[in-house]
KEKE-3310 file (N, C-alpha, C; in steps of 0.2 Angstrom, whole numbers, plus 5000, padded with zeros to 4 digits):
npx = (5004:5002:5011:5012:5021:5036:5052:5067:5074:5074:5083:5091:5083:5080:5084:5074:5062:5057:5055:5048:5035:5019:5014:5003:4996:4994:4988:4977:4971:4971:4962:4950:4949:4949:4937:4927:4929:4926:4913:4907:4912:4907:4893:4892:4897:4889:4877:4880:4883:4871:4863:4870:4868:4854:4847:4853:4851:4856:4872:4889:4906:4913:4905:4906:4920:4918:4909:4918:4927:4920:4917:4931:4933:4923:4929:4940:4934:4929:4941:4944:4939:4948:4960:4956:4955:4968:4976:4971:4972:4983:4996:4993:4990:4997:5009:5006:4992:4974:4968:4979:4984:4974:4974:4987:4984:4974:4979:4988:4978:4972:4982:4981:4969:4971:4980:4974:4963:4970:4974:4961:4956:4965:4962:4949:4952:4959:4948:4939:4948:4948:4936:4938:4943:4933:4933:4944:4949:4956:4971:4981:4984:4995:4998:4986:4983:4992:4988:4977:4980:4981:4971:4968:4966:4953:4946:4945:4933:4924:4912:4912:4926:4931:4925:4931:4944:4944:4940:4951:4961:4956:4958:4972:4976:4972:4979:4992:4996:4990:4998:5009:5003:5000:5012:5019:5010:5011:5024:5034:5029:5028:5032:5045:5053:5064:5065:5054:5037:5032:5022:5009:5010:5023:5040:5042:5029:5026:5036:5041:5050:5061:5054:5042:5048:5054:5041:5037:5045:5041:5027:5029:5035:5024:5014:5020:5020:5007:5003:5011:5005:4993:4997:5002:4991:4983:4992:4992:4978:4976:4985:4979:4966:4971:4976:4965:4957:4965:4967:4953:4936:4928:4920:4905:4907:4920:4919:4918:4931:4935:4926:4931:4944:4942:4937:4948:4957:4951:4954:4968:4970:4965:4975:4986:4983:4980:4987:5000:5008:5011:5018:5029:5035:5038:5050:5059:5057:5061:5074:5079:5075:5083:5095:5092:5089:5080:5070:5069:5065:5052:5046:5047:5039:5026:5024:5023:5011:5001:5001:4997:4984:4979:4979:4970:4959:4952:4942:4930:4928:4926:4913:4909:4917:4911:4900:4905:4911:4902:4887:4875:4874:4875:4862:4853:4856:4852:4838:4834:4836:4828:4816:4815:4815:4803:4793:4796:4791:4778:4773:4775:4766:4754:4754:4753:4740:4732:4734:4729:4715:4712:4713:4703:4692:4692:4691:4678:4671:4673:4666:4653:4650:4651:4640:4629:4630:4626:4613)
npy = (4994:5011:5024:5039:5042:5038:5029:5039:5037:5031:5028:5017:5006:5002:4990:4980:4982:4972:4960:4963:4958:4953:4942:4928:4928:4942:4946:4939:4940:4954:4961:4955:4958:4972:4974:4969:4978:4990:4989:4987:4997:5009:5007:5008:5020:5029:5027:5031:5045:5050:5048:5057:5069:5070:5065:5067:5081:5091:5098:5094:5098:5086:5079:5087:5083:5069:5069:5075:5064:5054:5060:5058:5044:5040:5046:5038:5027:5029:5028:5015:5006:5008:5004:4990:4986:4989:4980:4968:4968:4976:4972:4968:4980:4993:5005:5018:5018:5022:5018:5015:5028:5034:5027:5031:5044:5043:5036:5044:5052:5042:5041:5054:5054:5044:5050:5062:5056:5051:5062:5068:5059:5061:5074:5071:5064:5074:5083:5075:5073:5087:5088:5086:5097:5103:5095:5096:5098:5089:5086:5078:5076:5081:5084:5087:5098:5107:5108:5115:5128:5131:5138:5133:5120:5119:5124:5114:5108:5117:5121:5130:5132:5119:5117:5128:5123:5110:5114:5121:5112:5104:5114:5116:5104:5103:5114:5112:5099:5095:5100:5091:5079:5079:5081:5069:5060:5064:5064:5057:5044:5040:5030:5028:5021:5018:5007:4998:4997:4997:4987:4992:4989:4993:4996:5010:5015:5010:5014:5027:5043:5056:5067:5061:5053:5062:5067:5055:5054:5065:5061:5050:5056:5064:5055:5048:5058:5061:5049:5048:5060:5054:5043:5050:5056:5045:5040:5050:5050:5036:5036:5046:5040:5029:5035:5041:5029:5023:5032:5037:5035:5033:5047:5053:5062:5059:5048:5052:5052:5039:5036:5044:5040:5027:5030:5036:5026:5017:5024:5024:5010:5008:5015:5008:4995:4997:5007:5008:4996:4998:5010:5007:4998:5005:5015:5005:4999:5010:5010:4998:4996:5003:4996:4983:4967:4962:4952:4954:4967:4965:4957:4966:4977:4970:4967:4980:4984:4975:4979:4992:4990:4985:4997:5004:4996:5002:5010:5003:4999:5010:5015:5007:5012:5025:5021:5018:5030:5040:5045:5050:5046:5032:5030:5034:5025:5014:5016:5017:5003:4997:5001:4997:4983:4982:4986:4975:4964:4968:4969:4955:4950:4955:4948:4935:4935:4939:4928:4918:4922:4920:4906:4902:4907:4899:4887:4888:4890:4877:4869:4874:4871:4857:4855:4859:4850:4838:4841)
npz = (5000:4996:5004:5013:5023:5022:5018:5018:5007:4991:4981:4980:4976:4964:4957:4962:4956:4947:4954:4965:4974:4981:4994:4994:5006:5010:4998:4997:5010:5015:5005:5008:5022:5023:5016:5025:5036:5029:5027:5039:5046:5039:5040:5055:5058:5050:5056:5069:5067:5063:5075:5083:5077:5075:5086:5098:5108:5116:5114:5118:5121:5119:5110:5099:5096:5094:5083:5073:5073:5068:5055:5050:5051:5041:5030:5029:5027:5014:5007:5007:4997:4986:4991:4993:4980:4976:4983:4979:4965:4961:4957:4943:4937:4927:4931:4927:4925:4926:4938:4947:4948:4955:4967:4971:4975:4984:4995:5003:5010:5017:5028:5033:5038:5048:5057:5061:5068:5079:5085:5088:5097:5108:5111:5116:5128:5135:5137:5145:5156:5160:5166:5179:5185:5193:5204:5212:5225:5232:5241:5236:5223:5213:5199:5194:5201:5196:5183:5184:5184:5171:5160:5148:5148:5153:5143:5134:5136:5132:5120:5109:5108:5105:5092:5085:5086:5080:5067:5063:5063:5052:5042:5042:5038:5025:5019:5023:5023:5011:5000:5001:5000:4986:4981:4984:4977:4964:4961:4970:4971:4957:4945:4934:4920:4908:4900:4902:4907:4924:4936:4946:4960:4967:4972:4973:4975:4988:4997:4994:4995:4999:5005:5010:5019:5029:5033:5039:5050:5057:5060:5068:5079:5083:5086:5097:5106:5108:5114:5126:5133:5135:5144:5155:5160:5164:5173:5183:5186:5191:5202:5210:5213:5220:5231:5237:5240:5249:5260:5264:5264:5249:5242:5234:5224:5221:5213:5201:5197:5195:5184:5174:5173:5168:5156:5150:5150:5141:5129:5129:5128:5116:5108:5111:5106:5092:5086:5092:5088:5074:5075:5083:5075:5063:5064:5064:5052:5043:5046:5042:5028:5018:5016:5013:5004:4989:4993:5006:5007:5002:5012:5023:5019:5017:5031:5036:5029:5035:5048:5046:5042:5055:5062:5054:5057:5068:5064:5061:5075:5082:5083:5095:5104:5105:5111:5124:5129:5129:5136:5132:5118:5121:5128:5118:5108:5114:5116:5102:5099:5107:5104:5091:5093:5100:5090:5082:5089:5091:5077:5075:5084:5079:5066:5070:5076:5066:5058:5067:5067:5054:5053:5061:5054:5043:5048:5053:5042:5035:5044:5043:5030:5030:5039:5032:5021:5028:5031)
capx = (5000:5006:5012:5015:5026:5040:5059:5069:5079:5073:5087:5095:5078:5078:5085:5069:5056:5055:5053:5044:5028:5015:5013:4996:4993:4991:4984:4970:4969:4970:4956:4944:4948:4947:4930:4924:4929:4923:4905:4905:4914:4902:4886:4892:4898:4883:4872:4882:4882:4863:4862:4873:4865:4846:4844:4856:4849:4861:4879:4894:4912:4915:4900:4910:4926:4917:4907:4923:4930:4916:4919:4937:4932:4920:4934:4944:4930:4929:4947:4946:4938:4954:4965:4954:4956:4975:4979:4969:4974:4988:5001:4991:4990:5003:5010:5003:4985:4970:4967:4985:4985:4968:4977:4992:4981:4969:4982:4990:4972:4971:4986:4979:4963:4974:4983:4968:4960:4974:4974:4955:4956:4969:4958:4944:4955:4960:4942:4937:4952:4946:4930:4941:4945:4928:4933:4951:4950:4960:4979:4985:4985:4999:4998:4980:4984:4997:4984:4971:4982:4980:4964:4968:4963:4945:4943:4944:4927:4919:4909:4915:4933:4931:4923:4937:4950:4943:4940:4958:4965:4954:4960:4979:4977:4971:4984:5000:4997:4988:5003:5014:5000:5000:5020:5020:5006:5013:5032:5038:5027:5027:5038:5047:5058:5065:5065:5048:5033:5031:5016:5007:5013:5030:5044:5041:5023:5026:5041:5041:5056:5064:5048:5038:5053:5053:5034:5036:5048:5037:5021:5031:5035:5018:5010:5022:5018:5000:5004:5013:5000:4988:5000:5002:4984:4982:4996:4989:4972:4978:4988:4974:4961:4974:4977:4958:4955:4970:4966:4947:4930:4926:4914:4901:4911:4926:4917:4920:4938:4935:4923:4936:4950:4939:4936:4954:4960:4949:4958:4974:4970:4964:4981:4991:4982:4979:4992:5007:5013:5014:5023:5035:5038:5040:5057:5064:5056:5065:5081:5081:5073:5087:5100:5089:5089:5073:5065:5068:5060:5046:5043:5046:5033:5021:5023:5020:5004:4998:5001:4993:4977:4977:4977:4963:4953:4948:4937:4925:4927:4925:4905:4908:4920:4906:4895:4908:4913:4897:4882:4869:4874:4873:4855:4849:4856:4848:4831:4833:4836:4822:4810:4815:4813:4796:4790:4796:4787:4771:4772:4774:4760:4748:4754:4750:4734:4729:4734:4724:4709:4711:4712:4696:4687:4693:4688:4671:4668:4673:4661:4647:4649:4649:4633:4624:4630:4622:4606)
capy = (5000:5017:5027:5046:5042:5033:5029:5045:5036:5024:5028:5011:5001:5001:4983:4977:4982:4966:4955:4965:4955:4951:4934:4926:4930:4948:4947:4937:4942:4961:4963:4953:4961:4978:4974:4968:4984:4995:4988:4988:5004:5013:5007:5010:5027:5033:5027:5036:5052:5051:5049:5063:5075:5070:5062:5071:5088:5096:5096:5096:5098:5079:5078:5090:5080:5063:5070:5075:5058:5050:5062:5055:5038:5040:5048:5033:5021:5031:5027:5008:5002:5009:4999:4983:4985:4989:4974:4962:4968:4980:4969:4968:4987:4997:5011:5025:5017:5027:5015:5016:5035:5035:5024:5036:5050:5041:5033:5049:5054:5037:5042:5060:5052:5040:5055:5066:5052:5051:5069:5069:5054:5064:5080:5068:5062:5080:5085:5071:5075:5093:5088:5084:5103:5104:5090:5096:5100:5085:5088:5072:5075:5087:5085:5090:5105:5111:5108:5120:5135:5133:5138:5130:5113:5119:5126:5109:5107:5122:5119:5135:5131:5112:5118:5131:5118:5105:5117:5124:5106:5102:5118:5114:5097:5105:5119:5110:5091:5094:5100:5085:5073:5080:5079:5061:5056:5065:5064:5052:5037:5038:5025:5030:5017:5019:5000:4995:4999:4993:4986:4997:4987:4993:4999:5018:5017:5008:5017:5034:5046:5061:5071:5056:5050:5067:5067:5049:5055:5069:5058:5046:5060:5066:5049:5046:5064:5060:5043:5050:5063:5049:5040:5055:5057:5039:5038:5054:5047:5031:5038:5050:5036:5025:5039:5041:5023:5022:5037:5039:5032:5037:5051:5052:5066:5055:5042:5055:5051:5032:5036:5048:5035:5022:5032:5038:5020:5015:5028:5021:5003:5008:5017:5002:4989:4998:5012:5007:4991:5001:5015:5003:4994:5011:5016:4999:4998:5015:5009:4992:4996:5005:4990:4976:4964:4962:4948:4957:4973:4963:4955:4972:4980:4967:4968:4987:4984:4972:4983:4998:4987:4985:5004:5006:4992:5005:5014:4999:4998:5017:5015:5004:5017:5030:5019:5018:5036:5046:5042:5052:5042:5025:5030:5035:5019:5008:5018:5014:4996:4994:5003:4992:4976:4982:4986:4969:4960:4970:4966:4947:4948:4956:4943:4929:4937:4938:4921:4914:4923:4917:4899:4902:4908:4893:4881:4889:4888:4870:4866:4876:4867:4850:4854:4860:4844:4833:4842)
capz = (5000:4996:5010:5013:5028:5020:5018:5015:5001:4987:4975:4978:4975:4957:4956:4965:4952:4943:4958:4971:4974:4987:4995:4994:5013:5010:4992:4999:5017:5015:5002:5012:5029:5022:5014:5031:5040:5025:5028:5047:5048:5035:5044:5061:5058:5048:5062:5075:5064:5063:5082:5086:5074:5075:5092:5104:5108:5120:5111:5122:5117:5117:5104:5093:5095:5091:5076:5069:5073:5063:5048:5049:5049:5035:5025:5029:5024:5007:5004:5007:4990:4982:4994:4992:4973:4975:4986:4975:4957:4960:4953:4936:4934:4925:4935:4925:4924:4930:4945:4950:4950:4961:4973:4974:4977:4989:5001:5008:5013:5022:5033:5036:5043:5054:5062:5063:5073:5085:5088:5091:5103:5113:5114:5120:5134:5139:5138:5150:5161:5162:5171:5186:5188:5198:5209:5213:5231:5235:5242:5233:5215:5211:5192:5193:5204:5191:5177:5186:5183:5164:5157:5141:5149:5154:5137:5129:5137:5128:5113:5103:5107:5101:5085:5082:5086:5074:5060:5062:5061:5045:5037:5042:5034:5018:5017:5024:5020:5004:4994:5002:4996:4979:4979:4984:4972:4957:4960:4973:4970:4951:4942:4927:4918:4900:4896:4902:4913:4930:4939:4951:4966:4966:4978:4974:4978:4995:5001:4993:4995:5005:5008:5013:5025:5033:5036:5043:5057:5061:5062:5073:5085:5085:5089:5104:5110:5111:5118:5132:5136:5138:5149:5160:5162:5167:5179:5188:5189:5195:5209:5214:5215:5225:5238:5240:5243:5255:5265:5266:5261:5242:5242:5228:5219:5219:5209:5194:5195:5192:5177:5169:5172:5164:5148:5146:5149:5135:5124:5130:5126:5108:5106:5112:5102:5085:5083:5094:5085:5068:5077:5085:5068:5058:5064:5062:5044:5040:5047:5038:5021:5013:5015:5013:4997:4987:4996:5012:5006:5000:5018:5027:5016:5019:5038:5037:5027:5040:5054:5045:5043:5061:5064:5051:5060:5073:5061:5062:5082:5085:5086:5101:5109:5107:5117:5130:5130:5129:5139:5128:5113:5123:5129:5112:5104:5117:5114:5096:5099:5111:5099:5085:5096:5102:5084:5079:5093:5089:5070:5075:5087:5074:5061:5074:5078:5060:5056:5070:5065:5047:5054:5064:5049:5038:5052:5054:5035:5034:5048:5040:5024:5032:5042:5026:5017:5031:5030)
cpx = (5004:5006:5015:5020:5031:5048:5062:5073:5077:5076:5090:5089:5077:5079:5079:5063:5053:5053:5050:5037:5025:5015:5005:4993:4990:4987:4977:4967:4967:4963:4949:4943:4946:4940:4926:4924:4926:4916:4903:4906:4909:4896:4886:4893:4893:4878:4874:4881:4875:4861:4864:4869:4857:4844:4847:4855:4854:4869:4884:4900:4914:4911:4904:4916:4923:4913:4913:4927:4927:4917:4926:4937:4928:4924:4938:4941:4929:4935:4948:4944:4944:4959:4963:4956:4964:4978:4977:4971:4979:4994:4999:4990:4996:5003:5007:4996:4981:4969:4973:4986:4979:4971:4983:4990:4977:4973:4985:4984:4971:4976:4984:4973:4966:4976:4978:4964:4964:4974:4967:4954:4960:4966:4951:4946:4956:4954:4939:4941:4950:4940:4932:4942:4939:4928:4941:4953:4955:4968:4983:4986:4989:4999:4992:4979:4987:4992:4979:4973:4982:4974:4963:4964:4956:4943:4942:4936:4921:4918:4912:4922:4934:4929:4929:4943:4949:4943:4947:4962:4963:4958:4968:4980:4977:4977:4991:5001:4995:4993:5008:5010:5000:5008:5021:5016:5008:5020:5035:5036:5026:5033:5039:5054:5058:5063:5058:5043:5031:5024:5015:5010:5020:5034:5043:5034:5022:5030:5041:5048:5058:5058:5044:5042:5053:5046:5033:5039:5044:5030:5023:5031:5029:5014:5013:5021:5012:5000:5006:5009:4996:4991:5000:4996:4982:4985:4994:4983:4973:4981:4983:4969:4964:4974:4970:4956:4959:4968:4959:4942:4929:4920:4911:4905:4917:4925:4918:4927:4939:4932:4928:4942:4948:4939:4943:4958:4958:4953:4964:4975:4969:4971:4986:4989:4982:4984:4999:5011:5016:5019:5030:5039:5041:5047:5061:5063:5061:5072:5083:5080:5079:5093:5098:5089:5081:5068:5064:5064:5053:5042:5042:5040:5027:5019:5020:5013:4999:4996:4997:4985:4975:4975:4971:4957:4949:4943:4930:4923:4925:4918:4905:4912:4915:4902:4898:4910:4908:4890:4876:4869:4872:4865:4851:4849:4852:4840:4829:4832:4830:4815:4809:4813:4805:4791:4790:4792:4779:4769:4771:4768:4754:4748:4751:4743:4729:4729:4729:4717:4707:4709:4705:4691:4687:4689:4680:4668:4667:4667:4654:4645:4647:4642:4628:4624:4626:4615:4603)
cpy = (5006:5021:5034:5047:5037:5034:5035:5043:5030:5024:5021:5005:4999:4993:4978:4977:4976:4960:4956:4963:4954:4944:4934:4928:4937:4950:4944:4940:4950:4964:4961:4956:4968:4979:4974:4975:4990:4995:4990:4995:5010:5013:5009:5017:5032:5033:5031:5043:5054:5052:5055:5069:5076:5069:5066:5079:5093:5093:5099:5096:5091:5076:5081:5086:5073:5064:5071:5069:5054:5052:5059:5049:5036:5041:5042:5027:5023:5028:5019:5004:5003:5004:4992:4982:4984:4983:4967:4962:4973:4978:4969:4975:4990:5003:5017:5024:5022:5024:5016:5024:5037:5033:5029:5042:5049:5039:5038:5051:5048:5038:5049:5058:5048:5045:5060:5062:5052:5057:5070:5065:5058:5070:5077:5066:5068:5083:5082:5073:5082:5094:5088:5091:5106:5100:5090:5098:5095:5087:5083:5071:5081:5088:5088:5097:5110:5112:5114:5126:5136:5132:5135:5123:5114:5121:5120:5106:5112:5121:5124:5133:5124:5113:5122:5127:5113:5108:5119:5118:5104:5107:5118:5109:5099:5110:5117:5103:5090:5095:5094:5079:5074:5079:5072:5058:5057:5063:5058:5045:5035:5035:5027:5025:5017:5012:4997:4998:4995:4992:4991:4996:4987:4997:5007:5019:5015:5011:5025:5037:5051:5064:5067:5054:5056:5068:5061:5051:5060:5065:5053:5050:5062:5061:5048:5052:5063:5054:5045:5055:5059:5045:5044:5056:5051:5038:5044:5052:5041:5032:5041:5045:5031:5028:5040:5035:5021:5026:5038:5035:5036:5041:5051:5056:5063:5049:5045:5053:5044:5032:5039:5043:5029:5024:5033:5031:5016:5017:5025:5015:5003:5010:5011:4996:4991:5002:5010:5001:4994:5006:5012:5001:5000:5013:5011:4998:5003:5013:5003:4992:4997:4999:4983:4974:4965:4958:4951:4963:4971:4961:4961:4976:4977:4967:4975:4987:4981:4976:4990:4996:4987:4992:5006:5002:4996:5009:5010:4998:5004:5017:5012:5009:5023:5028:5019:5025:5041:5042:5044:5047:5034:5025:5030:5028:5014:5010:5015:5007:4993:4996:4998:4985:4976:4982:4979:4964:4962:4968:4958:4945:4949:4951:4937:4930:4936:4931:4916:4915:4920:4909:4898:4902:4902:4887:4882:4888:4881:4866:4868:4872:4860:4849:4854:4853:4838:4834:4841)
cpz = (5000:5003:5010:5018:5026:5021:5015:5008:4997:4981:4974:4978:4969:4954:4958:4960:4949:4947:4965:4971:4981:4988:4995:5001:5013:5003:4993:5005:5017:5012:5006:5019:5028:5019:5020:5035:5036:5027:5035:5049:5045:5039:5051:5062:5055:5053:5067:5073:5065:5070:5084:5083:5075:5082:5098:5103:5110:5117:5116:5118:5115:5111:5098:5091:5091:5084:5071:5068:5068:5056:5046:5047:5043:5029:5024:5025:5016:5003:5003:5001:4986:4985:4993:4985:4972:4977:4982:4969:4956:4956:4945:4933:4932:4930:4933:4923:4928:4937:4949:4952:4955:4967:4976:4977:4983:4996:5006:5012:5018:5029:5037:5041:5049:5059:5065:5069:5079:5089:5092:5097:5109:5116:5118:5128:5138:5141:5144:5157:5164:5166:5177:5189:5193:5204:5212:5220:5235:5235:5238:5226:5212:5204:5191:5195:5199:5185:5178:5185:5175:5162:5151:5142:5150:5147:5132:5130:5135:5121:5108:5102:5103:5094:5081:5081:5080:5067:5058:5059:5053:5040:5036:5038:5027:5015:5017:5021:5013:4999:4995:4999:4989:4977:4978:4979:4965:4956:4963:4971:4962:4948:4935:4925:4910:4897:4896:4907:4918:4932:4944:4958:4966:4972:4980:4977:4986:4999:5000:4993:5000:5009:5012:5019:5030:5037:5040:5050:5061:5064:5067:5079:5087:5088:5097:5108:5113:5115:5125:5136:5139:5144:5155:5163:5166:5173:5185:5191:5193:5202:5213:5217:5221:5231:5241:5244:5249:5261:5268:5262:5254:5243:5235:5222:5217:5214:5201:5192:5192:5185:5172:5168:5167:5156:5145:5145:5143:5129:5123:5127:5118:5105:5106:5107:5094:5082:5086:5090:5078:5070:5080:5079:5064:5058:5062:5055:5041:5040:5042:5031:5016:5011:5014:5006:4995:4990:5003:5012:5006:5007:5022:5025:5018:5026:5039:5035:5032:5046:5053:5045:5050:5064:5060:5054:5065:5070:5061:5070:5085:5087:5093:5106:5110:5112:5124:5133:5132:5131:5135:5122:5115:5124:5123:5108:5107:5116:5107:5095:5102:5107:5094:5088:5097:5096:5081:5083:5092:5082:5071:5079:5083:5068:5064:5074:5072:5057:5060:5068:5058:5048:5057:5058:5044:5041:5052:5047:5033:5038:5045:5034:5025:5035:5036:5022:5021:5030:5023)
residu = (MET:ALA:ASN:GLU:THR:SER:SER:PRO:ASP:SER:SER:ASN:THR:THR:GLU:CYS:PHE:ASP:ILE:PHE:HIS:GLN:THR:MET:ALA:THR:LYS:ARG:PHE:LEU:PRO:LEU:ALA:TYR:SER:LEU:ILE:PHE:VAL:THR:GLY:SER:ILE:GLY:ASN:ILE:LEU:ALA:LEU:TRP:ILE:PHE:ILE:LYS:ARG:VAL:ARG:THR:LYS:SER:ALA:ILE:HIS:VAL:TYR:LEU:ILE:ASN:LEU:ILE:PHE:SER:ASN:LEU:LEU:LEU:CYS:MET:ILE:MET:PRO:PHE:LEU:ILE:ALA:TYR:PHE:ALA:GLU:GLY:GLN:SER:TRP:LEU:SER:ASP:SER:ALA:MET:CYS:THR:ALA:VAL:ARG:PHE:ALA:THR:PRO:ILE:PHE:TYR:ILE:SER:LEU:TYR:PHE:THR:ILE:LEU:ILE:LEU:CYS:TRP:VAL:ALA:LEU:SER:GLN:TYR:ALA:THR:LEU:THR:ASN:TYR:SER:GLN:CYS:GLN:ASN:CYS:PRO:ILE:LEU:LYS:LYS:PHE:ASN:HIS:PHE:ARG:ILE:LEU:LYS:ARG:PHE:ARG:GLU:VAL:PRO:PHE:ALA:LYS:VAL:LEU:CYS:SER:SER:VAL:TRP:LEU:THR:VAL:ILE:CYS:VAL:LEU:GLY:PRO:ILE:THR:LEU:TYR:TYR:SER:ILE:THR:GLU:SER:LYS:TYR:GLU:HIS:ARG:GLU:HIS:GLN:GLU:SER:CYS:TYR:ASN:ILE:ASN:VAL:GLU:ILE:GLY:ALA:SER:VAL:SER:GLY:ASN:ALA:SER:PHE:VAL:ALA:ILE:PHE:PHE:PHE:TYR:LEU:CYS:PHE:LEU:VAL:LEU:LEU:ALA:LEU:ASN:VAL:SER:LEU:VAL:TYR:HIS:VAL:TYR:ILE:ILE:GLN:LYS:ASN:SER:THR:ILE:GLU:GLN:LYS:HIS:LEU:VAL:TYR:LYS:ASN:VAL:LEU:ARG:LYS:ILE:SER:ILE:ILE:GLN:VAL:MET:PHE:ALA:ILE:CYS:PHE:LEU:PRO:TYR:HIS:ILE:TYR:ARG:PRO:ILE:PHE:LEU:GLU:LEU:ILE:PRO:ASN:SER:ASP:CYS:LYS:GLN:LYS:SER:LEU:LEU:VAL:GLU:ILE:LYS:ASN:LEU:LEU:ILE:PHE:LEU:ALA:ALA:LEU:ARG:SER:SER:THR:ASP:PRO:PHE:VAL:TYR:ILE:LEU:LEU:ASN:LYS:SER:PHE:ARG:LEU:ASN:LEU:CYS:SER:ILE:LEU:GLN:ARG:SER:GLN:THR:GLN:SER:ILE:THR:LEU:SER:SER:ILE:HIS:GLN:THR:ALA:GLU:GLN:SER:HIS:ARG:LYS:LYS:VAL:THR:HIS:ALA:HIS:THR:HIS:VAL:HIS:THR:VAL:GLY:GLU:ASN)
# end
């Protein structure tokens, strides 16, 4: 799969163009797996968007963040058909074909969506942590006491600030990452060979060049920064809850801490399962790929693509995260499911009643005919 975050140098990979191929594991598995998360992710996120827009009346900052997260997931789902086709048939396309060109433009958008999601989840965690500023009388939470001096933390819970923040990021993505995307799609991933045309699944598309490599290191730094922020929030909350349990009976207001800890832990687990494996492997990949032979390059790229799929998997699991993170979404979804179940039971009862009535009429008619015959 194409990657806008790639190795800084692909000049020594020319000799691999003729033998750089997928294994059947990724050629069969990835198209099927992306197809499944495309269907589940599209349905789940469209339903979630409808609930947030039509059913949730009072909008909070976390609703703004989650709605933007849904848009990011839907953008990712829009890209998946190109990836499905690429992994299934990319080896048979020429590098200058229309489908290959479409994949080269679509894949950087995939990564933009990925890192926008990471940023949104970090904001959700900060927004949840900001709720604790109203419960900060405790003397045993030094990190929280320091945070209270920064108004910016409280602003993460303000709806206007959340809207401006998300709009600013989307604008930054268009203005800054847009040109990088065009450069990768038009220049770095385009294969030019005087003797023959190469298939779309080639080392240039998968690795890129210097601009992509620099973007890769920035992306890795950005991810670990967000990951450490989440880790710091978790450590602070765990320590605070431990002190409360050790020194006193937990008051009602301190239950808020446990609730926030649970929500931030959910985000941390998602980071650890979906995003962390790829970002651990990425620096290793960048280090090994320049000096690897052709077979090793193929293996390294296939591992990368499998780990990227793991990161993309969260687009289909995010609707479950909405249920865990937001009470109003959870209540509205339960209401819809209960109403659907009630309607199903009602329709079934009506059908059974109608069927029983029909049977009685048929039985009565047969009895009447039999009586008339005897007379």
